[in-house]
C-alpha positions, -999 to 999 in steps of 0.1 A, spaced: 396 -563 -476 433 -546 -486 439 -531 -522 468 -535 -542 476 -499 -533 478 -507 -496 499 -537 -496 516 -525 -518 526 -496 -496 526 -518 -463 557 -544 -483 575 -516 -486 569 -512 -444 575 -547 -444 610 -543 -461 630 -527 -429 617 -553 -405 631 -584 -393 611 -623 -394 596 -620 -361 573 -655 -354 592 -687 -373 571 -712 -381 594 -748 -380 585 -784 -390 560 -786 -367 537 -770 -385 508 -739 -377 511 -756 -339 486 -733 -313 522 -721 -300 529 -701 -329 491 -687 -336 498 -671 -307 528 -664 -308 514 -643 -340 486 -630 -326 509 -612 -297 537 -599 -327 503 -580 -343 489 -565 -313 526 -553 -302 535 -541 -336 508 -541 -358 531 -555 -395 542 -588 -391 570 -608 -408 562 -646 -405 594 -670 -417 586 -702 -429 615 -726 -419 604 -754 -438 570 -764 -448 574 -751 -484 544 -766 -504 521 -752 -482 537 -717 -475 503 -700 -488 478 -721 -475 495 -719 -439 503 -685 -440 459 -679 -452 446 -698 -422 471 -687 -396 460 -640 -405 423 -656 -403 429 -671 -373 445 -638 -358 423 -616 -376 450 -603 -401 453 -592 -434 477 -615 -452 496 -585 -467 521 -610 -493 539 -644 -496 569 -642 -510 595 -664 -506 595 -682 -474 584 -651 -455 549 -641 -452 539 -606 -445 506 -594 -423 488 -567 -412 460 -562 -384 457 -524 -371 456 -519 -335 426 -524 -317 429 -489 -301 426 -459 -325 454 -443 -307 483 -465 -305 477 -472 -339 510 -469 -363 505 -471 -395 476 -449 -418 465 -463 -447 449 -444 -473 
């Protein structure tokens, strides 16, 4: 569970990032979950952009984060920010307090 201070730090780090995963009209298909898992493994901090499904953003983002074993940092507009630290401590690029 992230604290509000950690969420704020992660949000500020995500400002310069472009969305890596896009969620379209097909919804949260298995391919989206796999792409999110791969992106989190590579980057630790990932932006997911909702192209459609405007009314269900928060619920879908939370479900995808749980499925990927990540923390949902924030949902702002059509973008969700997710964080999962690397499983290898030497590869962790983001240090939280």
